[in-house]
DSSP file (Angstrom, degrees, kcal/mol; ACC not computed):
  #  RESIDUE AA STRUCTURE BP1 BP2  ACC     N-H-->O    O-->H-N    N-H-->O    O-->H-N    TCO  KAPPA ALPHA  PHI   PSI    X-CA   Y-CA   Z-CA
    1    1 A X    >         0   0    0      0, 0.0     3,-1.0     0, 0.0     0, 0.0   0.000 360.0 360.0 360.0 -37.1   40.9   -1.4  -75.3
    2    2 A X  T 3   +     0   0    0      1,-0.2     0, 0.0     0, 0.0     0, 0.0   0.760 360.0  59.2 -63.4 -25.4   38.4   -3.6  -77.0
    3    3 A X  T 3  S+     0   0    0      2,-0.1    -1,-0.2     0, 0.0     2,-0.1   0.740  86.7  96.7 -77.4 -24.1   35.5   -1.3  -76.2
    4    4 A X  S <  S-     0   0    0     -3,-1.0     3,-0.1     1,-0.1     2,-0.1  -0.418  76.1-120.4 -76.2 141.0   37.0    1.7  -78.2
    5    5 A X        -     0   0    0      1,-0.1     5,-0.1    -2,-0.1    -1,-0.1  -0.359  42.2 -87.9 -65.4 152.0   36.1    2.5  -81.8
    6    6 A X    >>  -     0   0    0      1,-0.1     4,-1.8    -2,-0.1     3,-1.3  -0.237  38.6-112.6 -59.7 155.0   38.9    2.4  -84.3
    7    7 A X  H 3> S+     0   0    0      1,-0.3     4,-1.3     2,-0.2    -1,-0.1   0.756 115.4  67.0 -65.8 -22.4   40.7    5.8  -84.7
    8    8 A X  H 3> S+     0   0    0      1,-0.2     4,-0.6     2,-0.2    -1,-0.3   0.860 109.9  36.2 -63.7 -31.2   39.3    6.2  -88.2
    9    9 A X  H <> S+     0   0    0     -3,-1.3     4,-1.8     2,-0.2    -2,-0.2   0.747 107.9  66.1 -90.8 -29.6   35.8    6.5  -86.6
   10   10 A X  H  X S+     0   0    0     -4,-1.8     4,-2.6     1,-0.2     5,-0.2   0.836  95.9  55.2 -70.3 -33.0   36.8    8.4  -83.6
   11   11 A X  H  X S+     0   0    0     -4,-1.3     4,-2.3     2,-0.2    -1,-0.2   0.950 112.8  39.3 -69.6 -49.2   37.9   11.5  -85.4
   12   12 A X  H  X S+     0   0    0     -4,-0.6     4,-2.3     2,-0.2    -1,-0.2   0.880 116.4  51.5 -63.8 -39.8   34.7   12.2  -87.3
   13   13 A X  H  X S+     0   0    0     -4,-1.8     4,-2.4     2,-0.2     5,-0.2   0.936 110.6  49.4 -62.0 -45.5   32.6   11.2  -84.2
   14   14 A X  H  X S+     0   0    0     -4,-2.6     4,-2.4    -5,-0.2    -2,-0.2   0.916 111.0  49.3 -57.9 -45.5   34.6   13.6  -82.1
   15   15 A X  H  X S+     0   0    0     -4,-2.3     4,-1.7     1,-0.2    -1,-0.2   0.854 110.3  51.3 -62.4 -36.3   34.2   16.4  -84.6
   16   16 A X  H  X S+     0   0    0     -4,-2.3     4,-1.7     2,-0.2    -1,-0.2   0.898 110.5  47.0 -66.0 -43.3   30.5   15.8  -84.7
   17   17 A X  H  X S+     0   0    0     -4,-2.4     4,-1.0     1,-0.2    -2,-0.2   0.863 111.3  51.9 -68.3 -33.1   30.0   15.9  -81.0
   18   18 A X  H  < S+     0   0    0     -4,-2.4     4,-0.3    -5,-0.2     3,-0.3   0.883 107.1  52.9 -66.7 -36.6   32.1   19.0  -80.7
   19   19 A X  H >< S+     0   0    0     -4,-1.7     3,-0.9     1,-0.2     6,-0.4   0.833 104.3  56.3 -69.8 -30.0   30.0   20.7  -83.3
   20   20 A X  H 3< S+     0   0    0     -4,-1.7    -1,-0.2     1,-0.2    -2,-0.2   0.813 108.9  48.7 -63.8 -30.9   26.8   19.8  -81.3
   21   21 A X  T 3< S+     0   0    0     -4,-1.0    -1,-0.2    -3,-0.3    -2,-0.2   0.440  91.7 109.0 -89.9   4.5   28.4   21.7  -78.4
   22   22 A X  S <> S-     0   0    0     -3,-0.9     4,-2.0    -4,-0.3     5,-0.1  -0.370  76.3-121.0 -77.1 155.7   29.3   24.8  -80.4
   23   23 A X  H  > S+     0   0    0      1,-0.2     4,-2.8     2,-0.2     5,-0.2   0.830 110.6  60.1 -61.1 -37.3   27.7   28.1  -80.1
   24   24 A X  H  > S+     0   0    0      2,-0.2     4,-1.7     1,-0.2    -1,-0.2   0.915 106.9  45.8 -59.1 -46.5   26.6   28.2  -83.7
   25   25 A X  H  > S+     0   0    0     -6,-0.4     4,-2.2     2,-0.2    -2,-0.2   0.904 112.3  51.0 -63.8 -42.2   24.6   25.0  -83.3
   26   26 A X  H  X S+     0   0    0     -4,-2.0     4,-0.9     1,-0.2    -2,-0.2   0.902 111.2  49.6 -59.8 -39.5   23.0   26.3  -80.0
   27   27 A X  H  < S+     0   0    0     -4,-2.8    -1,-0.2     1,-0.2    -2,-0.2   0.850 109.0  52.4 -66.5 -31.4   22.1   29.5  -81.9
   28   28 A X  H >< S+     0   0    0     -4,-1.7     3,-1.7     1,-0.2     6,-0.4   0.906 106.9  53.3 -69.1 -37.7   20.6   27.4  -84.7
   29   29 A X  H 3< S+     0   0    0     -4,-2.2    -1,-0.2     1,-0.3    -2,-0.2   0.717 109.5  47.2 -65.0 -16.6   18.5   25.6  -82.2
   30   30 A X  T 3< S+     0   0    0     -4,-0.9    -1,-0.3    -5,-0.1     2,-0.2   0.183  99.5  93.8-104.2  18.8   17.1   28.8  -80.9
   31   31 A X  S X> S-     0   0    0     -3,-1.7     4,-1.8     1,-0.1     3,-1.0  -0.590  83.3-118.5-109.9 168.3   16.3   30.3  -84.3
   32   32 A X  H 3> S+     0   0    0      1,-0.2     4,-1.3     2,-0.2     5,-0.4   0.629 109.7  72.7 -78.6 -14.1   13.2   30.3  -86.5
   33   33 A X  H 34 S+     0   0    0      3,-0.1    54,-0.3     2,-0.1    -1,-0.2   0.753 110.8  29.3 -69.4 -20.6   15.2   28.3  -89.2
   34   34 A X  H <> S+     0   0    0     -3,-1.0     4,-1.6    -6,-0.4    -2,-0.2   0.849 124.3  43.4 -98.8 -51.1   14.9   25.3  -86.8
   35   35 A X  H  X S+     0   0    0     -4,-1.8     4,-2.5     1,-0.2     5,-0.2   0.800 107.7  59.2 -69.3 -33.9   11.6   25.8  -85.0
   36   36 A X  H  X S+     0   0    0     -4,-1.3     4,-1.6    -5,-0.2    -1,-0.2   0.951 111.1  38.7 -65.5 -47.3    9.6   26.9  -87.9
   37   37 A X  H  > S+     0   0    0     -5,-0.4     4,-1.2     2,-0.2    -1,-0.2   0.843 112.7  58.1 -68.3 -32.9   10.1   23.8  -89.9
   38   38 A X  H >< S+     0   0    0     -4,-1.6     3,-0.9     1,-0.2     4,-0.3   0.966 111.2  42.4 -58.1 -52.4    9.8   21.6  -86.8
   39   39 A X  H >< S+     0   0    0     -4,-2.5     3,-1.0     1,-0.3    -1,-0.2   0.822 110.3  57.8 -65.5 -31.2    6.4   23.0  -86.2
   40   40 A X  H >X S+     0   0    0     -4,-1.6     3,-1.7    -5,-0.2     4,-0.5   0.696  83.4  83.4 -72.3 -18.7    5.5   22.7  -89.8
   41   41 A X  H <X S+     0   0    0     -4,-1.2     4,-1.9    -3,-0.9     5,-0.2   0.699  72.1  78.2 -61.4 -18.7    6.2   19.0  -89.9
   42   42 A X  H <> S+     0   0    0     -3,-1.0     4,-1.7    -4,-0.3    -1,-0.3   0.813  88.0  58.0 -61.2 -24.7    2.7   18.3  -88.5
   43   43 A X  H <> S+     0   0    0     -3,-1.7     4,-2.1     2,-0.2    -1,-0.2   0.932 109.1  39.6 -72.1 -44.2    1.2   18.9  -92.0
   44   44 A X  H  X S+     0   0    0     -4,-0.5     4,-2.1     2,-0.2    -1,-0.2   0.806 114.1  55.3 -77.7 -22.3    3.1   16.2  -93.9
   45   45 A X  H  X S+     0   0    0     -4,-1.9     4,-1.9     2,-0.2    -1,-0.2   0.900 110.4  46.6 -73.4 -36.6    2.8   13.8  -91.0
   46   46 A X  H  X S+     0   0    0     -4,-1.7     4,-1.5    -5,-0.2    -2,-0.2   0.927 112.0  50.6 -63.3 -46.7   -1.0   14.2  -91.1
   47   47 A X  H  X S+     0   0    0     -4,-2.1     4,-0.5     1,-0.2    -2,-0.2   0.865 110.9  47.9 -57.1 -41.0   -1.0   13.8  -94.8
   48   48 A X  H >< S+     0   0    0     -4,-2.1     3,-0.6     1,-0.2     4,-0.2   0.859 111.7  50.4 -71.1 -33.4    1.1   10.6  -94.6
   49   49 A X  H >< S+     0   0    0     -4,-1.9     3,-0.7     1,-0.2    -1,-0.2   0.765 105.2  57.8 -70.4 -27.5   -1.2    9.3  -91.9
   50   50 A X  H >< S+     0   0    0     -4,-1.5     3,-1.4     1,-0.2    -1,-0.2   0.601  83.6  83.8 -81.7 -11.4   -4.2   10.1  -94.0
   51   51 A X  T << S+     0   0    0     -3,-0.6    -1,-0.2    -4,-0.5    -2,-0.1   0.803  89.5  52.1 -63.0 -23.8   -3.0    7.9  -96.9
   52   52 A X  T <  S+     0   0    0     -3,-0.7    71,-0.5    -4,-0.2    -1,-0.2   0.588  94.6  93.8 -86.7 -11.1   -4.4    4.8  -95.3
   53   53 A X  S <  S-     0   0    0     -3,-1.4     2,-0.1     1,-0.2    69,-0.1  -0.288  93.3 -79.2 -84.1 165.3   -7.9    6.4  -94.8
   54   54 A X    >   -     0   0    0     67,-0.3     3,-1.5     1,-0.1    -1,-0.2  -0.420  38.2-134.3 -67.4 131.9  -10.9    6.1  -97.2
   55   55 A X  G >  S+     0   0    0      1,-0.3     3,-1.6     2,-0.2    -1,-0.1   0.650  95.6  79.5 -70.6 -10.4  -10.4    8.6 -100.2
   56   56 A X  G 3  S+     0   0    0      1,-0.3    -1,-0.3    52,-0.1    -2,-0.0   0.766  88.7  56.8 -68.6 -17.3  -14.0    9.8 -100.0
   57   57 A X  G <  S+     0   0    0     -3,-1.5    -1,-0.3     2,-0.1     2,-0.2   0.591  81.3 110.3 -81.2 -11.4  -12.9   12.0  -97.1
   58   58 A X    <   -     0   0    0     -3,-1.6     2,-0.6    -4,-0.1    -3,-0.0  -0.430  61.9-143.5 -70.5 133.2  -10.2   13.7  -99.1
   59   59 A X     >  -     0   0    0     -2,-0.2     4,-1.8     1,-0.2     5,-0.1  -0.877   6.5-160.8 -95.0 122.8  -11.0   17.4  -99.9
   60   60 A X  H  > S+     0   0    0     -2,-0.6     4,-2.0     2,-0.2    -1,-0.2   0.785  88.7  52.2 -71.6 -30.5   -9.7   18.1 -103.4
   61   61 A X  H  > S+     0   0    0      2,-0.2     4,-2.4     1,-0.2    -1,-0.2   0.913 112.6  44.4 -75.4 -40.8   -9.6   21.9 -102.9
   62   62 A X  H  > S+     0   0    0      2,-0.2     4,-2.3     1,-0.2    -2,-0.2   0.874 111.1  54.2 -64.8 -39.1   -7.6   21.6  -99.7
   63   63 A X  H  X S+     0   0    0     -4,-1.8     4,-2.0     2,-0.2    -2,-0.2   0.920 111.3  47.0 -61.1 -48.8   -5.2   19.0 -101.3
   64   64 A X  H  X S+     0   0    0     -4,-2.0     4,-2.4     1,-0.2    -2,-0.2   0.940 111.5  49.4 -57.6 -49.3   -4.6   21.5 -104.1
   65   65 A X  H  X S+     0   0    0     -4,-2.4     4,-2.7     1,-0.2    -2,-0.2   0.861 110.6  49.8 -57.5 -42.0   -4.0   24.4 -101.8
   66   66 A X  H  X S+     0   0    0     -4,-2.3     4,-1.9     2,-0.2    -1,-0.2   0.815 109.5  52.3 -72.0 -30.8   -1.6   22.4  -99.7
   67   67 A X  H  X S+     0   0    0     -4,-2.0     4,-2.0     2,-0.2    -2,-0.2   0.907 114.6  42.6 -61.0 -48.2    0.3   21.4 -102.9
   68   68 A X  H  X S+     0   0    0     -4,-2.4     4,-2.4     2,-0.2    -2,-0.2   0.930 113.0  52.5 -61.3 -51.0    0.5   25.1 -104.0
   69   69 A X  H  X S+     0   0    0     -4,-2.7     4,-2.2     1,-0.2    -2,-0.2   0.896 112.2  45.9 -50.1 -51.8    1.4   26.1 -100.5
   70   70 A X  H  X S+     0   0    0     -4,-1.9     4,-2.3     1,-0.2    -1,-0.2   0.858 109.3  54.4 -63.6 -40.0    4.2   23.6 -100.4
   71   71 A X  H  X S+     0   0    0     -4,-2.0     4,-1.8     2,-0.2    -2,-0.2   0.919 110.2  46.2 -60.5 -45.8    5.5   24.5 -103.8
   72   72 A X  H  X S+     0   0    0     -4,-2.4     4,-2.2     1,-0.2    -2,-0.2   0.945 115.0  46.7 -63.4 -49.4    5.9   28.2 -102.9
   73   73 A X  H  X S+     0   0    0     -4,-2.2     4,-2.9     2,-0.2    -1,-0.2   0.762 106.8  58.8 -68.5 -27.6    7.6   27.4  -99.5
   74   74 A X  H  X S+     0   0    0     -4,-2.3     4,-1.8     2,-0.2    -1,-0.2   0.939 109.4  42.9 -62.6 -47.1    9.9   25.0 -101.1
   75   75 A X  H  X S+     0   0    0     -4,-1.8     4,-2.6     2,-0.2    -2,-0.2   0.896 112.9  52.3 -60.6 -42.3   11.1   27.7 -103.4
   76   76 A X  H  X S+     0   0    0     -4,-2.2     4,-2.1     1,-0.2    -2,-0.2   0.921 108.9  50.2 -61.3 -45.9   11.3   30.1 -100.5
   77   77 A X  H  < S+     0   0    0     -4,-2.9     7,-1.9     1,-0.2    -1,-0.2   0.856 113.5  48.4 -63.8 -33.8   13.4   27.6  -98.3
   78   78 A X  H  < S+     0   0    0     -4,-1.8    -1,-0.2    -5,-0.2    -2,-0.2   0.909 117.1  38.8 -74.3 -41.0   15.8   27.1 -101.3
   79   79 A X  H  < S+     0   0    0     -4,-2.6    -2,-0.2    -5,-0.2    -1,-0.2   0.764  91.3  96.9 -86.5 -19.1   16.2   30.8 -102.0
   80   80 A X  S  < S-     0   0    0     -4,-2.1     2,-0.5    -5,-0.2     4,-0.1  -0.391  84.4 -96.8 -66.1 143.9   16.4   32.3  -98.5
   81   81 A X  S    S+     0   0    0      2,-0.1     2,-0.2     1,-0.1    -2,-0.1  -0.946 113.4  30.2-108.0 125.4   20.0   32.8  -97.3
   82   82 A X  S    S-     0   0    0     -2,-0.5    -1,-0.1    -5,-0.1    -2,-0.1   0.587 110.0-115.7 -74.1 155.3   21.3   30.7  -95.6
   83   83 A X        -     0   0    0     -2,-0.2     2,-1.0     1,-0.1    -5,-0.2  -0.297  17.7-138.3 -64.9 140.4   19.2   28.0  -97.3
   84   84 A X     >  +     0   0    0     -7,-1.9     4,-1.9     1,-0.2     5,-0.1  -0.788  27.8 172.5-105.8  92.3   16.8   26.3  -94.9
   85   85 A X  H  > S+     0   0    0     -2,-1.0     4,-2.6     2,-0.2    -1,-0.2   0.806  77.4  59.4 -67.4 -32.1   17.1   22.6  -95.9
   86   86 A X  H  > S+     0   0    0      2,-0.2     4,-2.2     1,-0.2    -1,-0.2   0.951 109.1  43.8 -58.9 -51.3   15.0   21.5  -92.9
   87   87 A X  H  > S+     0   0    0    -54,-0.3     4,-2.4     1,-0.2    -2,-0.2   0.870 115.1  50.5 -64.8 -41.2   12.0   23.7  -94.2
   88   88 A X  H  X S+     0   0    0     -4,-1.9     4,-2.2     2,-0.2     5,-0.2   0.888 109.2  49.2 -65.5 -39.3   12.7   22.4  -97.8
   89   89 A X  H  X S+     0   0    0     -4,-2.6     4,-2.2     2,-0.2    -2,-0.2   0.931 111.0  52.4 -65.3 -44.0   12.7   18.7  -96.7
   90   90 A X  H  X S+     0   0    0     -4,-2.2     4,-2.5     1,-0.2    -2,-0.2   0.936 113.8  41.6 -52.2 -53.0    9.4   19.4  -94.8
   91   91 A X  H  X S+     0   0    0     -4,-2.4     4,-2.9     2,-0.2    -1,-0.2   0.808 111.2  53.6 -73.8 -27.7    7.7   20.9  -97.9
   92   92 A X  H  X S+     0   0    0     -4,-2.2     4,-1.9     2,-0.2    -1,-0.2   0.874 110.7  47.8 -74.0 -36.1    9.0   18.5 -100.4
   93   93 A X  H  X S+     0   0    0     -4,-2.2     4,-2.5    -5,-0.2    -2,-0.2   0.939 113.4  48.3 -59.8 -45.3    7.6   15.7  -98.2
   94   94 A X  H  X S+     0   0    0     -4,-2.5     4,-3.1     1,-0.2     5,-0.3   0.939 110.2  51.4 -61.0 -49.1    4.3   17.5  -97.9
   95   95 A X  H  X S+     0   0    0     -4,-2.9     4,-1.4     1,-0.2    -1,-0.2   0.893 113.2  46.1 -59.4 -36.0    4.1   18.1 -101.7
   96   96 A X  H  X S+     0   0    0     -4,-1.9     4,-1.8     2,-0.2    -1,-0.2   0.928 114.6  46.8 -73.3 -40.0    4.7   14.4 -102.4
   97   97 A X  H  X S+     0   0    0     -4,-2.5     4,-2.3     1,-0.2    -2,-0.2   0.846 113.4  47.7 -69.0 -31.8    2.2   13.4  -99.8
   98   98 A X  H  X S+     0   0    0     -4,-3.1     4,-2.9     2,-0.2    -1,-0.2   0.805 108.1  56.0 -74.1 -28.7   -0.4   15.8 -101.0
   99   99 A X  H  X S+     0   0    0     -4,-1.4     4,-2.3    -5,-0.3    -2,-0.2   0.912 107.4  49.6 -68.7 -37.5    0.3   14.5 -104.6
  100  100 A X  H  X S+     0   0    0     -4,-1.8     4,-2.3     2,-0.2    -2,-0.2   0.930 112.3  47.3 -58.8 -49.9   -0.5   11.0 -103.4
  101  101 A X  H  X S+     0   0    0     -4,-2.3     4,-2.5     1,-0.2    -2,-0.2   0.915 111.0  52.1 -62.4 -41.7   -3.7   12.3 -101.8
  102  102 A X  H  X S+     0   0    0     -4,-2.9     4,-2.5     2,-0.2    -2,-0.2   0.904 109.4  49.1 -57.4 -43.9   -4.6   14.2 -105.0
  103  103 A X  H  X S+     0   0    0     -4,-2.3     4,-2.8     1,-0.2    -1,-0.2   0.915 111.8  48.9 -65.3 -42.3   -4.1   11.1 -107.1
  104  104 A X  H  X S+     0   0    0     -4,-2.3     4,-2.5     2,-0.2    -2,-0.2   0.889 110.8  51.6 -63.9 -41.0   -6.3    9.1 -104.7
  105  105 A X  H  X S+     0   0    0     -4,-2.5     4,-2.7     2,-0.2     5,-0.4   0.950 112.2  44.8 -65.5 -49.4   -8.9   11.8 -104.8
  106  106 A X  H  X>S+     0   0    0     -4,-2.5     4,-2.4     1,-0.2     5,-1.0   0.895 113.0  51.3 -56.5 -45.4   -9.0   11.9 -108.6
  107  107 A X  I  <>S+     0   0    0     -4,-2.8     5,-2.6    -5,-0.2     4,-0.5   0.894 115.7  42.2 -59.1 -40.9   -9.0    8.1 -108.8
  108  108 A X  I  <5S+     0   0    0     -4,-2.5    -2,-0.2    -5,-0.2    -1,-0.2   0.946 123.1  33.4 -70.9 -46.2  -11.9    7.9 -106.5
  109  109 A X  I  <5S+     0   0    0     -4,-2.7    -3,-0.2    -5,-0.2    -2,-0.2   0.781 131.7  25.8 -81.6 -33.3  -14.1   10.8 -107.8
  110  110 A X  I  <5S+     0   0    0     -4,-2.4    -3,-0.2    -5,-0.4    -2,-0.1   0.759 132.5  18.2-111.9 -27.9  -13.4   10.6 -111.5
  111  111 A X  I   <S+     0   0    0     -5,-1.0    -3,-0.2    -4,-0.5    -4,-0.2   0.756  93.3  94.5-119.6 -26.3  -12.3    7.1 -112.4
  112  112 A X  S   <S-     0   0    0     -5,-2.6     2,-0.9    -6,-0.3     3,-0.0  -0.420  71.2-122.3 -71.4 139.5  -13.3    4.6 -109.8
  113  113 A X    >   -     0   0    0      1,-0.1     3,-1.9    -2,-0.1    -1,-0.1  -0.749  19.2-158.1 -83.6 108.4  -16.5    2.6 -109.9
  114  114 A X  T 3  S+     0   0    0     -2,-0.9    -1,-0.1     1,-0.3     4,-0.1   0.608  82.0  73.6 -71.3 -12.4  -18.2    3.4 -106.8
  115  115 A X  T 3  S+     0   0    0      2,-0.1    -1,-0.3    -3,-0.0     2,-0.2   0.709  86.8  73.4 -63.9 -26.4  -20.3    0.3 -106.9
  116  116 A X  S <  S-     0   0    0     -3,-1.9     2,-0.2     1,-0.1     3,-0.0  -0.601  96.3 -98.2 -88.3 154.5  -17.4   -1.8 -105.9
  117  117 A X        -     0   0    0     -2,-0.2     2,-0.4     1,-0.1    -1,-0.1  -0.485  40.9-104.5 -68.6 144.3  -16.0   -1.8 -102.3
  118  118 A X    >   -     0   0    0     -2,-0.2     3,-0.7     1,-0.1     4,-0.4  -0.560  22.6-157.0 -69.4 123.1  -13.0    0.3 -101.7
  119  119 A X  T 3  S+     0   0    0     -2,-0.4     3,-0.3     1,-0.2    -1,-0.1   0.788  93.5  44.3 -73.9 -30.8   -9.9   -1.7 -101.3
  120  120 A X  T 3  S+     0   0    0      1,-0.2     3,-0.5   -67,-0.0    -1,-0.2   0.307  90.9  88.4 -95.4   8.8   -8.0    0.9  -99.3
  121  121 A X  S <  S+     0   0    0     -3,-0.7     2,-0.3     1,-0.3   -67,-0.3   0.888 101.2  21.4 -73.2 -36.1  -11.0    1.7  -97.0
  122  122 A X    >   +     0   0    0     -4,-0.4     3,-1.3    -3,-0.3    -1,-0.3  -0.684  63.5 164.3-135.1  73.4  -10.2   -0.9  -94.4
  123  123 A X  T 3  S+     0   0    0     -3,-0.5    -1,-0.1   -71,-0.5    -2,-0.1   0.808  80.2  53.1 -69.8 -19.4   -6.6   -2.0  -94.5
  124  124 A X  T 3  S+     0   0    0     -3,-0.1    -1,-0.2     2,-0.1     2,-0.1   0.476  83.5 114.7 -86.6  -2.8   -6.9   -3.6  -91.1
  125  125 A X  S <  S-     0   0    0     -3,-1.3    -3,-0.1     1,-0.1     0, 0.0  -0.405  79.7 -94.6 -74.0 149.5   -9.9   -5.6  -92.0
  126  126 A X        -     0   0    0      1,-0.1     2,-0.3    -2,-0.1    -1,-0.1  -0.293  41.4-114.4 -63.6 142.9   -9.5   -9.4  -92.0
  127  127 A X        -     0   0    0     -3,-0.1     2,-0.5     1,-0.0    -1,-0.1  -0.591  27.4-149.6 -80.4 134.2   -8.7  -10.8  -95.5
  128  128 A X        -     0   0    0     -2,-0.3     2,-0.4     2,-0.0    -1,-0.0  -0.904  13.9-168.9-105.1 127.6  -11.5  -13.0  -96.9
  129  129 A X        -     0   0    0     -2,-0.5     2,-0.2     0, 0.0    -2,-0.0  -0.938  24.2-112.6-119.5 148.8  -10.5  -15.8  -99.2
  130  130 A X        -     0   0    0     -2,-0.4     2,-0.6     1,-0.0    -2,-0.0  -0.481  24.0-146.9 -75.0 137.5  -12.7  -17.9 -101.3
  131  131 A X        -     0   0    0     -2,-0.2    -1,-0.0     0, 0.0     0, 0.0  -0.923  21.6-122.1-104.1 120.4  -12.8  -21.6 -100.4
  132  132 A X        -     0   0    0     -2,-0.6     2,-0.2     1,-0.1     0, 0.0  -0.328  28.7-112.1 -66.2 141.3  -13.2  -23.9 -103.3
  133  133 A X        -     0   0    0      1,-0.0     2,-0.3     0, 0.0    -1,-0.1  -0.514  27.5-133.7 -73.3 137.9  -16.3  -26.1 -103.2
  134  134 A X        -     0   0    0     -2,-0.2     2,-0.3     1,-0.0    -1,-0.0  -0.673  19.2-118.1 -87.2 147.9  -15.6  -29.8 -102.8
  135  135 A X              0   0    0     -2,-0.3    -1,-0.0     1,-0.1     0, 0.0  -0.684 360.0 360.0 -85.3 145.5  -17.4  -32.3 -104.9
  136  136 A X              0   0    0     -2,-0.3    -1,-0.1     0, 0.0    -2,-0.0   0.314 360.0 360.0-103.1 360.0  -19.7  -34.8 -103.2
């Protein structure tokens, strides 16, 4: 008896498990409303992984194109019936990640002093601290 969850929790959990077994959920898993966004998640995942890389490799044109692409498909995902919230989440994530990349691109190419070493170029590099000189 001690291993069972309280009855307050059992009801919603049981309904959730039953909904996963339903024909509607199986039909959803076999639809393009599910697999399209799942396949599309590669774009924002790649953009998020590129955030730690040197900004000199960012393509401004591609970043702008991906921002516009995600903006258009965010609207599509919201307007299509039934709403495709998985696709919407994918594109809002991509739009945000591309916005970060775009700001890094602008900062690097238009405002940053290129004579200074880039702080974000090597996040895994060992930290160097200045050691104060001792008086003799």
